[in-house]
MILUM-916500 format. One record per residue (C-alpha): residue in one letter; y, x, z. Coordinates in steps of 0.25 Angstrom, whole numbers, plus 5000, padded with zeros to 4 digits. Layout:
N
AYXZ;...
// end
This chain:
459
M493449154864;M493849184878;K492849154889;W492649194903;E491549294899;N492449364889;C493849374894;F493649494902;S493349644899;S493149764907;E493449854895;R494749934897;F495849934887;G495950074881;V494550124886;N493250114879;N492350114891;S492350104906;L492150234914;S491950194929;K491150094936;Q491650124950;R492650014949;T492649894939;E493449904927;Y494349794933;E494549864946;R494949994938;D496049904932;W496649884946;D496550024949;R497250074937;L498349974939;I498650004954;F498650154952;S499550154939;S501050194939;A501450064932;F500949984944;R501550074954;R502950064947;L502849914950;Q503249944965;N504649974960;K504749854951;T505449724956;Q504649604957;V505749504961;F506749554971;P507349694972;L506649784981;P507349784994;E507349905004;E506949825016;V506149705013;F504849715005;V504749624992;H503749634981;N503949724969;R503049724956;L501949804963;T501749724975;H501849594967;S500749654957;L499849684969;E500049544975;V499749484961;A498549564960;S498049524973;V498149374969;G497649404956;R496349464962;S496149344970;L496349254958;G495349344950;S494349334961;I494349184962;I494349154947;G493349264945;N492349214955;K492449074949;I492349114934;A491149204938;Q490349074943;M490549004930;P489248974923;E489649044910;I490049174919;K488849174929;D487849214919;N488749324913;S488649444922;E489849514916;A490749394917;K490249354931;E490549494936;F491849504930;Y492349374935;G491649384949;E492049534951;H493149584942;L494149474938;K494949494951;S495149634947;V495649604933;I496649504938;S497149584950;S497349704940;A498049624930;C498949574941;L499249714945;A499649744930;H500449614928;D501849664930;L501649814925;G502449774913;N503749734920;P504849824918;A505849864929;F506549744934;G505549654928;H506049534919;S507449594919;G506849724914;E506149644903;D507449564899;A508249694899;I507249764889;S507249634880;K508749614880;F508949764875;F508249734862;N508849594860;E510249654862;K509949774854;A509549684842;E510849604843;K511649724843;E510849794832;P510049694824;E509349804816;F508749854829;K507749744829;N507249794815;R506649914822;F505549834827;T504549734822;D504649584826;D503549594836;E504049724842;W505449664843;S504849544850;D504349634861;L505649714863;V506549584865;A505649524875;F505049634883;E503849584891;G503249644904;N501949574902;A501749644888;N502249774895;A501149764905;L500049764894;R500749884888;I500849964901;L499349934904;T498849974890;R499850074884;D499450214880;F500650284887;R500850434883;G500050524892;R499150414897;L497750374895;P497550274883;G497350134886;G498450124897;F497850074910;R496550044903;L496349914910;T495249814907;Y495549714896;S495349604907;T496549654915;L497349674903;G497049534898;A497449474912;I498849524911;L499149464897;K499949354902;Y500649334888;P499549364878;C500449374865;G501549464859;S503049454860;K503149384846;Q502049284850;S502749244864;L503349114864;G504249134876;K504449024886;K504248914876;G502848944874;P501548944883;K501549034895;H500649134889;L501549154877;S502849154885;K502949304885;Y502049414878;G501049514883;F501049634873;F502049714866;Q501749744851;S501449884854;D500249834863;K499749724853;A498449804850;V498149804865;F498449664867;E497449634855;D496449714861;I496549644875;S496549504868;N495249534860;K494549594872;L494849474881;H494649374870;L496049314872;I496249174865;P497249174854;D498349084856;G498449014842;D498649094829;T499749184834;P499249324833;L499149404847;T499349274855;F498349234865;K498049144877;R498049214890;H496849274896;P496249194908;F496549304918;V498049304915;Y498149174923;L497649244935;V498549354934;E499749264932;A499349174943;A499349294953;D500749334948;D501249194949;I500649174963;C501249304969;Y502649294963;N502849144967;I502449174981;I502849314984;D504249314978;F504449204989;E503949295000;D504849404995;A506049304995;H505749275009;R505749425013;L507149435006;R507649315014;I507849235001;F506949125007;S506849085021;S505549095028;E505548945030;E505748925015;V504649015011;K503648965021;A503848815017;T503648845002;L502448925004;L501848825014;S502048715004;L501148794995;I500148835005;E500048685009;L499448654996;N498248734998;K497148645004;K496348765009;E497448805019;D497648745033;I499148735033;N499248715048;K498548845050;I499448915040;K500648855047;K500048905061;T499949045055;L501449035050;K501849005064;S501149125069;L501949205059;E503349155063;E503749295068;D503549355054;E504149275043;N503749375032;E502249365037;A502349215037;I502849215023;S501749315019;Y500649225025;L501149105017;R501249185005;A499749225006;K499349085008;S500149044996;I499649144987;S498149114991;Y498348964988;L498948994974;T497949094971;D496748994974;R497448884966;C497748974954;A496249004954;E495948864954;V496848834943;F496248944935;M494848884936;A495348744934;H495948794920;Q494948894917;N494548844903;Q496048834899;I496348964904;L495149024897;D495448954883;G496948984884;T497448844886;F497948854900;N499448864898;S499948874913;D499848964924;L498948944936;I499948934947;S500648824939;E499448744939;I499348734954;S499748584954;E499948564969;A500748684971;S501648674958;E502848614966;V502848724977;I502648834966;K503848784958;K504648774970;I504348924973;Q504648964959;R505948884959;I506448934972;S506049074968;K506849064955;E508049014963;K508049104975;I507149224971;Y507349254956;N508749224957;H509049294970;S510249384968;S509449514971;V508449474960;I509549444950;K510249574953;I508949654951;E508649584938;L510049614933;A510049754937;G508649774931;F509149714918;R510249814917;I509449924921;M508349894911;S509249864900;G509949994901;L508650074901;I508050004889;E509350024881;D509350174884;L507950204882;V507750114869;T509050164863;A508550304865;A507150284860;L507550204847;C508550304843;P507950394832;E507550534837;E508550604828;K509750514833;R509450524848;Q510650574856;K510450654868;I510550534878;H509350464870;K508450584871;K508750594886;V508450444888;I507150464881;A506750584889;L506750494901;I505550414896;S504250444903;P503350524894;Q502250414894;Y503250314888;L503950404878;F503850364864;K503550444851;E504650464841;S503750414830;D503550274838;S504150154832;D505450094839;Y504549984845;E503650084851;K504750174856;V505350044863;M503950014869;C503950154875;I505350124881;F504749994887;D503550074893;F504550164900;V505550054905;G504449964908;G503750064918;M505050084926;T505150034940;D506449964944;L506950094951;F506650184940;A507350094930;L508550084939;K508650234941;L508450264926;Y509550164923;R510550224933;N510250364927;L510450324913;R511750254916;G512250374924;I512350284937;E511350384944;I511050524942;P509550554944;R509150664954;I508050764951;
// end
């Protein structure tokens, strides 16, 4: 049974004991992530807009840092409230965790939440999935090289599952246990705690709309679910309710992309200053703790710098949504803990629902369908399709039948991702996913251009 007292653990995945007490185990999670190559690569992964040369917009790295900042605030607010609960106040370990460490867990999980996204984001995911679907259409026997569970992974590549793999995988030449994060942090990123075969897609509840682990990482998922006492979702094997901390990570992400994409669109002149100001003010006016006249007076003083004025309103909007998401979490704490809460925190801010829906509608119409966004999505799809085709074809060709071009393509794979010839076809493909999933947009573009003869590399 999951309780507030047993849904966290300072134990590390892949490690038998803790070595250092100079930093808490949860602070070490943050440090391991922030200094990692996987995290640094997010600086060259598109968030929404192509990265322009003259105007700053967010990339995956800056987005993750900002989500982590909001997540830390949410973790601090909720942690302090849970620490004061009667059943927690007399439990010294639980009181210390919620009062001192939950904020570190949530902020670390926020840092890691996008690590599994391949180059070009959802376009990259779609390209990977499409290759296997089309391959099976052209060569029906190809599907027989994999089990049903394995095939389900391949035809619906999922960045969330890839994040868990990156964080826990024993890559060649690296320390066992991957990042060796605490179970608490790993549990907080399991937004979809089920396998690909158990996922119900959009027709099912939100926590089953995608999946959270590949078949190759099933044992890892089982370990985490046992350590954190995840609640089974019915009788379906390896299908669970979300961990409570997931809702805080999700809320931090929702808050940031709803508000900050709006700010980026203003910097790129997709939205006028007046349009953005009016929309954000309509949100801030809902906050009874704010003096709206004082805010308008401050805005007046920032008339000479429109970007600073929008930044000011962005900060006020995020602060309001953060406080309200924390209130929603506490209001629904029992359902969140027992797994019956089937919504997300930001959607349950009733008084703000119309404004948030307006922001989401306008964003879909003018941001996510902007010509620059569509172009990079189409380009990314073609680039990733080409790379997957070349790499998977070479990897799955029997060693004795490989042509020189296949061998040269395999030689490009980084050593830590290189498969063994004795591996199953599925494991070989997963190694290709590891290689491709770690690419930045720029690296993927350059490699694609090299392999297609569009650009000759320089030494």
